[in-house]
N, C-alpha and C positions, 0 to 999 in steps of 0.2 A: 758596845757594839760587837767587839771581839768575843765577849762572853756569850752573846746570843748566837753568833755564828758557830761557836764551838758546840753549843747544845744542839743546834740544828744538825751539825755533822754527826754528832754522837747519836742522835735519835735516828738519823737516816742509816747509819752503820748498824745500829741495833735492829732496825726493821729488816734490812737486807739479810743480816745474820739469822734472824728468826725465820724468815721466809725460806732461806737456804736450808736451815735445819729441819723445818717442817717438810720440805720437799724430799730431803734425804730420808727422813723417818718414814714417809709415805712409801718411798721406793723399797726400803728395807722390809717394811711390813707386807707390801704387795709381793715382793720376792719370796717371802716365807710362807706363802699360802700352801696348805696341804689339802686343798679342796678336791684335788684329783684322786686322792687315795680314800678308800673306804676303811676308815679306822674302826668301824664296828666289826670288821671281819679280819681274821688272821688265817693265812694259808701257808703251806710248806711245799717246796719243790726241791727236786734233786737234779744235779747236773755237774758240769765241769766248768771251772773258771775259764772264761775267755779273756777277760781284761779286768783289772782293778784300776780304776781311773782315780788317781791320787791328786785331786784338784780342788781348788776353792771356787765357788762358795760351798760346794757339796762334793763329796766323793761319790763315785758310782761303781757298782759291781755289775759286770756283764757275764752272764752264765749261759752256756749252751746246754740244751736239754733235748732228748729224743722225744718227738711228738707221737701221737697215736698212729700216724701213717708211716712211721719209721724214719721220717726226716728230722732235721734239726731246727729247733726254734731258739732264738736268742732272747733271753730275758734280761731286763734292765732294772736294777734296784738303786734307788736314791737313798743316800745316807742323810740323816736329819741335820748334820752339822759339817763343818769343814775339817780339813786335815789337821789344823792346829789342835782342836779338841780331841780328835782321834789320837794324835801323837801323845798328848798329855795322858791318855788312857792306855798307852802301851802299843797302839797300832803303829805300823810302819808301811811304807809303800810296797813292801814285799810280804806283808802278813798273808795276803791272798796272792797266789802265783798261778800263772797260766797252767792249766792241766790239773790243778787241785780238784779232787772230788769233794763236793760240798752239798749240804742240805741247808736251804735258806728259808727262814721264817719271815714273813712279810705281811704288810697290809696291801691288799690288791688294788690295782687301778680300777676306778669305777667304770671305765669304758670297756673293760674286759681284755685289754691288750696284755701281753706277757710281760709282767714286771710289777713293781710296786715300791712301797716305802720299806726299806730294810729294817728288820728287827734283830735277827740273830743269824749267825752262820755256824754250822757244825761241820767240822772236818772229819775225814775218814778215821782219824785216831780218837775221835770222841770229844776233842776240845771244842767248846762252844764260846763264841765271842759275840758281844753286843757292842753298842757304841761306847760303852763304858769300859771295854776291855775284855779280857779273858774271864769268863764266869767261873768262880771256884766250884769244886765239887760240892753238891748240896745247895747250890744257888747263892745269891747275895743275901745278906742280912736285911731285915726290914728297916726302913728309915725311922727316925725319932718319933714321927707321928703314927707309926704303924703301917704306913703305905707300902705297897709292894714296889720293889725297885723296878725301873724301866727295863724292858726286855724279858720280863718273866710273867 
């Protein structure tokens, strides 16, 4: 009798664990949808760093840019990963500072708002960074299967 009760408890625990795991996986996958970005297009904009938001689950870059009317538009760029990955690739919370003049390459938002998915940032001194860190002069080497590195 004790043996059967133990198996019932173990089965119930396994079922609850499985359901919790599937729920968490669904949340994570839903969170990481990039459907709002048009990944078939790449654009570039120039402006001045307003804020570099060093937060998880994604870092954000906010840039001020002069619009056609002479006013200022605020652009928002979402990074594809969190700060832990960025930090492993040489980024810090001060890599982008308020007032830095930058050129940002990005995948635009499908709805036309000012912003998109971050690809690269180029500073006034010519240094270009992607999510994998500072891009060396001449670009990154191709991967083992000959694929072009991300951000190029």
